[in-house]
NULUMBA-811543 format. One line per 3 residues: for each residue x, y, z of C-alpha. Coordinates in steps of 0.001 Angstrom, whole numbers, padded with zeros to 6 digits. Example, Ala and Ser with C-alpha at 12.3 -4.5 7.8 and 13.67 -1.06 7.14 Angstrom:
<rotis>
012300 -004500 007800 ~ 013670 -001060 007140
</rotis>
This chain:
<rotis>
015202 152785 067090 ~ 013884 156020 068559 ~ 015701 155406 071808
018900 154989 069835 ~ 018480 158469 068375 ~ 017913 159860 071858
021018 158222 073278 ~ 023176 159360 070382 ~ 021888 162913 070497
023349 163258 073963 ~ 026846 162873 072537 ~ 026789 163855 068878
024739 167032 069189 ~ 025160 170116 071296 ~ 024001 169876 074939
020321 170492 075494 ~ 019249 173490 077542 ~ 019591 172103 081049
021084 175111 082732 ~ 023892 177529 081884 ~ 026204 176121 084492
025994 172589 083200 ~ 026303 173704 079573 ~ 029416 175720 080322
031050 172977 082384 ~ 030313 170320 079755 ~ 031613 172491 076900
034782 173445 078731 ~ 035634 169846 079556 ~ 035019 168723 075978
037071 171618 074645 ~ 039933 170796 076979 ~ 039886 167167 075905
039886 168025 072209 ~ 042794 170439 072677 ~ 044691 167728 074511
043944 165264 071731 ~ 045155 167597 068968 ~ 048297 168516 070836
049722 165111 071557 ~ 052898 164166 069748 ~ 052537 160420 069417
049737 159127 067200 ~ 049891 155551 068414 ~ 050147 156036 072193
049570 159563 073435 ~ 046594 160183 071181 ~ 044909 157016 072396
045329 158156 076003 ~ 043901 161561 075171 ~ 040943 159943 073471
040300 157785 076513 ~ 040148 160946 078610 ~ 037796 162560 076095
035514 159534 076233 ~ 035340 159698 080019 ~ 034454 163387 079989
031833 162985 077276 ~ 030160 160022 078924 ~ 030147 161677 082318
028409 164712 080856 ~ 025952 162572 078900 ~ 024882 160611 081968
024264 163847 083867 ~ 022193 165246 080998 ~ 020169 162068 080426
019731 161034 084015 ~ 022071 158034 083673 ~ 019303 155446 083413
020123 151770 083806 ~ 019677 151027 080092 ~ 022338 153571 079177
024597 152288 081882 ~ 024368 148768 080467 ~ 025152 150022 076968
028183 151829 078325 ~ 029710 148485 079305 ~ 029502 147105 075746
033171 146665 074924 ~ 032563 145451 071351 ~ 031131 148782 070217
033882 150797 071887 ~ 037033 149229 070560 ~ 039414 152010 069498
040441 152559 065903 ~ 043557 150370 065422 ~ 046939 152151 065462
047666 151014 061904 ~ 044588 152851 060640 ~ 045434 155927 062698
048846 155998 061057 ~ 047227 155633 057613 ~ 044980 158615 058367
047976 160763 059258 ~ 049741 159700 056050 ~ 046656 160522 053946
045983 163878 055629 ~ 042772 162735 057330 ~ 041332 163537 060744
040111 160736 062982 ~ 036613 162203 063153 ~ 036232 163385 059552
033260 162075 057502 ~ 033339 158630 055864 ~ 031668 157029 052827
031265 153291 052165 ~ 031139 151501 048804 ~ 030253 147809 048328
030914 145643 045261 ~ 029376 142176 044939 ~ 031406 140778 042039
034699 141898 043585 ~ 033429 141013 047084 ~ 034953 144167 048523
033896 146913 050926 ~ 035692 150248 050617 ~ 035859 152870 053365
036558 156355 052045 ~ 037347 159231 054372 ~ 037366 162979 053874
040804 164570 053801 ~ 041658 168033 055067 ~ 041293 169419 051525
037602 168453 051575 ~ 037711 165543 049117 ~ 037279 161864 049918
040171 159433 049574 ~ 040242 155656 049945 ~ 041294 154690 053459
040991 150904 053316 ~ 039477 148059 051302 ~ 037973 145121 053205
037312 141727 051578 ~ 033676 140695 052070 ~ 033368 137327 053772
029891 136535 052418 ~ 027057 138151 050504 ~ 023911 136416 049318
021603 136401 046329 ~ 022526 137344 042764 ~ 023890 140373 040965
020989 142819 040941 ~ 018829 144816 043373 ~ 016670 143427 046148
013017 143214 045101 ~ 010995 141553 047845 ~ 011192 140222 051378
012731 136763 051511 ~ 014458 136770 048105 ~ 017865 136573 049831
019101 139479 047713 ~ 021638 141902 049136 ~ 020490 145422 048184
022023 147656 045527 ~ 021718 151425 045351 ~ 022388 154476 047519
021493 154456 051213 ~ 022036 156717 054210 ~ 023319 155403 057555
022491 157522 060593 ~ 023451 156881 064233 ~ 020144 155163 064987
020988 152442 062451 ~ 024136 151428 064340 ~ 023498 148285 066391
025936 147536 069234 ~ 023824 144613 070472 ~ 023646 142710 067205
023293 138926 067207 ~ 026104 139036 064605 ~ 028718 140717 066812
028161 144297 065560 ~ 026124 145658 062673 ~ 024540 148644 061014
021308 148714 059019 ~ 021668 149604 055329 ~ 018414 151555 055361
016749 149410 052704 ~ 014197 150147 051321 ~ 014932 153761 050408
012390 156063 048747 ~ 013219 154689 045287 ~ 012694 151087 046430
009393 151985 048090 ~ 008161 153772 044967 ~ 008640 150514 043053
006822 148509 045720 ~ 009945 146670 046824 ~ 009973 145134 050289
012501 143919 052807 ~ 013732 144686 056297 ~ 016766 144403 058560
019269 144281 055696 ~ 022571 144718 057498 ~ 026303 144969 057178
027417 142765 060080 ~ 029933 140239 061372 ~ 029844 136454 061722
030410 135785 057976 ~ 026805 134593 057571 ~ 024398 136170 055084
020720 135865 054172 ~ 020369 139076 052198 ~ 023138 140978 053993
026794 141863 053540 ~ 028717 139828 056118 ~ 032236 140535 057343
034330 138862 060014 ~ 033873 140076 063590 ~ 037265 141793 063528
036418 143599 060301 ~ 033024 144882 061433 ~ 034531 146086 064719
036972 148220 062744 ~ 034354 149527 060286 ~ 031965 150202 063176
034620 152231 064975 ~ 035207 154373 061878 ~ 031496 155131 061600
031294 155860 065325 ~ 034124 158387 065139 ~ 032634 160124 062105
029370 160606 064023 ~ 031269 161901 067015 ~ 032934 164396 064665
029530 165738 063606 ~ 028614 163713 060499 ~ 024840 163248 060636
024801 160242 058298 ~ 027290 158489 056045 ~ 026455 157306 052553
026443 153630 051583 ~ 026795 152904 047853 ~ 026127 149269 046890
026960 148068 043364 ~ 026888 144739 041503 ~ 030478 145375 040367
032846 148242 039751 ~ 031129 150263 037051 ~ 033908 150038 034483
033455 149719 030698 ~ 034667 146109 030736 ~ 032168 145086 033411
029344 146922 031675 ~ 030248 145152 028422 ~ 030372 141721 030060
026925 142197 031605 ~ 025321 144091 028693 ~ 022588 141468 028244
021612 141373 031922 ~ 017998 142476 032475 ~ 019189 144703 035361
021295 146842 033013 ~ 018849 149824 032915 ~ 018970 150025 036718
022763 149657 036715 ~ 023172 152465 034163 ~ 021073 154684 036416
023168 154109 039552 ~ 026348 154378 037450 ~ 025523 158083 037166
025988 158378 040928 ~ 029159 156279 040682 ~ 030497 158699 038059
029546 161754 040115 ~ 031647 160456 042976 ~ 034512 159428 040695
034888 162880 039118 ~ 034277 165007 042215 ~ 035467 162806 045097
032557 164314 046992 ~ 029529 162511 048411 ~ 026838 162943 045753
023547 164447 046863 ~ 020837 161858 046174 ~ 017185 162585 045386
014355 160581 043818 ~ 011555 161472 041423 ~ 009571 159685 038725
010829 156418 040211 ~ 014455 157146 039403 ~ 017627 158448 041044
018723 162077 040652 ~ 022252 163109 041667 ~ 023552 166514 042775
020356 168361 041860 ~ 020232 172093 042631 ~ 017644 174814 042172
017546 176674 038850 ~ 019130 180149 038792 ~ 015743 181880 038749
014207 179732 041503 ~ 013609 181150 044944 ~ 013683 177876 046851
015229 174429 046557 ~ 013302 171842 044532 ~ 011123 169384 046440
011483 165753 045342 ~ 009027 162891 045623 ~ 010071 159453 044411
006631 158715 042945 ~ 005852 162201 041603 ~ 006961 164205 038601
010430 165688 038880 ~ 010548 169365 039877 ~ 012631 171904 037973
016281 171418 038836 ~ 019764 171766 037390 ~ 023050 169970 037923
025992 172327 038500 ~ 027822 172700 035202 ~ 031257 171873 036605
029905 168503 037755 ~ 027714 167888 034701 ~ 030530 168559 032227
032999 166324 034087 ~ 030428 163513 034216 ~ 029662 163902 030491
033359 163645 029629 ~ 033807 160528 031744 ~ 030683 158935 030297
031890 159657 026739 ~ 035227 157961 027481 ~ 033493 154994 029074
031049 154658 026172 ~ 033846 154721 023601 ~ 035718 151987 025456
032496 150008 025871 ~ 031830 150167 022116 ~ 035333 148889 021363
034904 145978 023745 ~ 031559 145003 022249 ~ 032872 145268 018677
035763 142983 019606 ~ 033290 140372 020768 ~ 033800 140609 024524
032021 137532 025910 ~ 028793 138087 027795 ~ 028801 136889 031390
026575 133873 031779 ~ 023423 134186 033830 ~ 024110 131901 036773
021366 129928 038444 ~ 021487 127994 041674 ~ 024403 129976 043112
023625 131956 046249 ~ 025895 134973 046429 ~ 029639 135208 046668
032707 135281 048869 ~ 036052 136998 048550 ~ 038864 134726 047370
040879 135176 050567 ~ 038074 133504 052538 ~ 037341 130842 049916
040985 129776 050185 ~ 040564 129132 053909 ~ 037403 127024 053805
037294 123328 052870 ~ 035450 123024 049574 ~ 035254 126823 049511
034027 128639 046420 ~ 033903 132294 045435 ~ 030448 131734 043939
029419 134799 041957 ~ 032436 136801 043081 ~ 035527 137062 040923
039150 137673 041774 ~ 041769 139649 039900 ~ 044456 137597 038188
047595 137016 040199 ~ 047871 134930 043323 ~ 046363 131459 043178
044013 129925 045707 ~ 046851 127723 046965 ~ 049056 130775 047570
046239 132573 049370 ~ 045851 129584 051660 ~ 049233 130500 053133
048206 134103 053853 ~ 046703 135232 057126 ~ 042914 135442 057106
041440 138931 057653 ~ 039694 137988 060864 ~ 038218 134879 062426
036185 132669 060091 ~ 033480 130876 062095 ~ 033118 127126 061745
029487 127419 060637 ~ 030275 129500 057543 ~ 028318 128354 054489
030310 129066 051296 ~ 028505 129834 048023 ~ 027488 126938 045831
029701 126251 042811 ~ 028266 126181 039309 ~ 027495 122511 038683
026184 123046 035161 ~ 028441 120836 033049 ~ 027213 122180 029711
029816 123901 027587 ~ 029422 127673 027402 ~ 028318 129152 024124
030714 131503 022285 ~ 028844 134487 023741 ~ 029004 133270 027309
031692 133818 029897 ~ 031289 131649 032977 ~ 031794 133312 036314
032515 129978 037961 ~ 034560 127350 036149 ~ 032606 124518 034540
034208 121340 035750 ~ 034260 117659 034969 ~ 034866 115081 037716
037838 115995 039839 ~ 040069 113213 038498 ~ 040324 114761 035031
040743 118309 036343 ~ 044452 117824 036991 ~ 045398 117852 033321
046874 121350 033711 ~ 049792 119743 035578 ~ 050297 116968 033050
053646 115187 032939 ~ 054886 112328 030733 ~ 053235 109106 031896
055233 106786 034027 ~ 055553 103162 033125 ~ 053406 101310 035590
051471 098153 036038 ~ 047927 097193 035248 ~ 046490 098266 038622
048150 101687 038436 ~ 046549 102269 035063 ~ 043213 101020 036354
043486 103346 039373 ~ 044039 106337 037136 ~ 041005 105362 035091
038691 105526 038077 ~ 040215 108723 039528 ~ 042748 107276 041995
046315 108432 041570 ~ 047718 111066 039211 ~ 045972 111771 035915
048301 112240 032988 ~ 048317 113498 029443 ~ 049471 111499 026457
053121 111863 025548 ~ 052733 110842 021946 ~ 050883 113918 020706
051150 117670 021393 ~ 048949 118988 024239 ~ 046243 120523 022001
045745 117216 020219 ~ 045630 115319 023495 ~ 042324 116939 024376
040653 115869 021150 ~ 042174 112482 020414 ~ 040275 110015 018301
039914 106291 018856 ~ 043203 104366 019221 ~ 042453 102324 016109
042696 105460 013995 ~ 046199 106326 015192 ~ 047885 102991 015744
048181 099639 013952 ~ 049036 097829 017188 ~ 046217 095403 018079
044555 096063 021472 ~ 045920 094038 024350 ~ 043870 092224 026978
044792 094912 029530 ~ 043589 097739 027285 ~ 040318 095943 026625
039772 095524 030381 ~ 040518 099192 030985 ~ 038062 100179 028303
035405 098009 029938 ~ 036054 099622 033334 ~ 035845 103085 031778
032392 102435 030436 ~ 031121 101807 033961 ~ 032666 104893 035574
029956 107619 035675 ~ 030876 110877 033956 ~ 034126 109526 032567
035314 111312 029401 ~ 036249 108419 027080 ~ 037904 110731 024597
040546 111565 027176 ~ 040991 107884 028018 ~ 041478 107155 024342
044249 109721 024280 ~ 046000 107843 027075 ~ 045702 104589 025147
047590 106112 022222 ~ 050853 104422 021195 ~ 053820 104664 023532
057007 106526 022439 ~ 058301 103313 020811 ~ 055638 103586 018109
055472 107355 018007 ~ 056113 107322 014267 ~ 052438 106639 013651
050732 109812 012503 ~ 047565 110816 014320 ~ 044353 111330 012437
043069 114790 011592 ~ 042594 116440 015019 ~ 039234 117801 016048
038841 121226 017578 ~ 040272 121350 021114 ~ 037819 120941 023958
037904 124457 025392 ~ 036230 123309 028578 ~ 039403 121535 029634
041401 124726 030029 ~ 038773 126160 032357 ~ 038389 123005 034381
039024 123198 038124 ~ 038368 120811 040968 ~ 034614 120749 041372
034293 122756 044586 ~ 037461 124834 044383 ~ 037484 127093 041327
040726 128976 041038 ~ 040781 132573 042197 ~ 043629 135023 042274
044758 137742 044575 ~ 044592 141435 043904 ~ 047197 143463 045729
045848 145589 048537 ~ 046190 146295 052181 ~ 042952 144489 053050
044521 141038 053187 ~ 045181 141366 056885 ~ 043168 143168 059551
043935 143960 063138 ~ 042198 141624 065561 ~ 039625 142709 068074
041025 145138 070621 ~ 041088 144261 074315 ~ 038018 144918 076405
038005 148531 077545 ~ 036569 150190 080586 ~ 032898 151083 080836
033615 154660 079757 ~ 032342 154224 076232 ~ 030404 155688 073373
027622 153140 073638 ~ 025146 155561 075138 ~ 025019 157116 071678
023738 154019 069935 ~ 020293 152470 069757 ~ 019813 148774 070391
018370 147570 067086 ~ 017413 143932 067167
</rotis>
C-alpha cells in the first residue's frame, strides 16, 4: 500500500526537488501537453491523441524522477488500468460542462442495485454523470459489523490513490476504506471490502469488467487532475420518505437516519459533505465557532468538540428534513406496508443482470415499475457476465405476508400455478390433457364459469353444481392429492361447471387469495426497468501502449 502512494505521488503531486533543470523541463513538457489538450477541436479524436502525448510525457518524467525501477516498468504495461475514458462519456462531460480531470463522487444503493458517478462541473457543484447497474452485492440491507458476515458496507468512505488496485484478481478494483473511524469506534471489523469487476461478491460491490474499467478510469483522471481522494457514499436505498416509511421497523433505522443527514447535505448543496466523527456518530460539514481560533479536533470515540454547521447549509437541510418528515407521516398514516425482514437471501442484483441469467433473481434489490424481465432479456447487457456468476437466492418462504408486510421478493407457489396471470378460457381437451395440467405439464388455465376474483377462492364443486362427478373428475382429484404442494382450491375452480351449465350460481365467495397476484415463477420474480443511460456500457478499450498511468497506483492484493 505504501509503495502505491509513492508511485502515485510521482504523477499526481508536484515534482520532488531533484534539481532545477529537471523540474523546469518536466513542468514545461507537462504544461505544453495540457495546453495542447485544451486547444484541440475534436473531443472524440484529437483530444484522445493529445492525452496520449500527455501520458507519454508524464510517464517519461516520472521514470526519471523515480529511477524507473523494474516494478514500475511492469506496472506501466498494465493495459487494463490505462484504458481511456470512452468517447461517449467524454461527450457527456462536454454536454454537462465538466472537465475530464475534475473531481468525482460515488454513491451506491443496495436496494436499487445502482452505482452513481457524480462529477464536479465548472460552476463548482456536482452533477450526475452516469448511473451503473450493480451486477452483484452481498449480505443484507444494513452496515457491515464483523469480518466474515458477507455484508457490503454502508456509510461514508474516502478513496485515495493508494486504494486503487490495478492488479486485482477481479480485473480492476478499489478498496472502499472500510472500516472508517466510526466503524472502528464501534468495534466493527472487516478488510479488503472492494468495488471490483467479475460480478462476484462476498461482502463487496461487484460490477462487470467493462463497468469497473470505466469507473476506474474516471477515478484515475480525477486523481491526475489533483483530487486527493474521492468520497464513496454507500446506502441501503435512496433515502426518500417512501423508503424510510417502508423500512421504519428495521433495527438499522437509527443508523440510517444518521447517514441520511449526510445524504441530505449533498442533496441540498451538491457539494461533497465534509465528514467527521465524534461520540460514535457521524458529523457533517462541521466548522469552527465564530469565536474559536482553530478548527475543532474530532475523535470518533471522544466527546464532540465545539463546532457549528454553516447556517446556509443547516437551514436548507432543516427545510428538506421537514418536507421529508411530513411526507413520511402521511405515508405511515395511510398504512404504507412495512418491508418484510428477509432471511436466507444473500444480497441483490440489478434487474438487467437478473434478466440475463438462467434462474436469475434480483434478491434483495428492487426495480422500478416499467419494463418486464422478459423485455430486459432482449436488451444488451452492460458488460460481460461471467459464467460463474452466482445470483441471489429467491425468497422461498411460502407463508402469506401479514397486512403490515411488503415482500421484497415475490412469494411463489409451484411454477405450474404461477401462470394464472395469463389465463385464457380453457380449451376442450381430453383426459390426458387435463391430467397433464394437474401435475404442471402444459398450460394452466382459469375457470371460465366465474369472474377472475372468484376463481381464486372457489369452493368445492358440489357447492356450485348439481352435476354428479364423473369418473374422470374423480381420477383427477385422486391425482391431485398426490401432487406435492398442489393448491386444491384452484383445482376445484377448474372443475366448476362448463359454460353449458353456467346458470348455476356459485356459493358465497371467500376473500381472494392475495398471494396469487404476487406469484411469479419460483426463481424468476418479475422486475421492471427504470429508464437511464446505464443500460449499456462501452466495452473494454483496446490494449494501449506501455505509456500509462500505472506507475501511480499501488498493487493492493
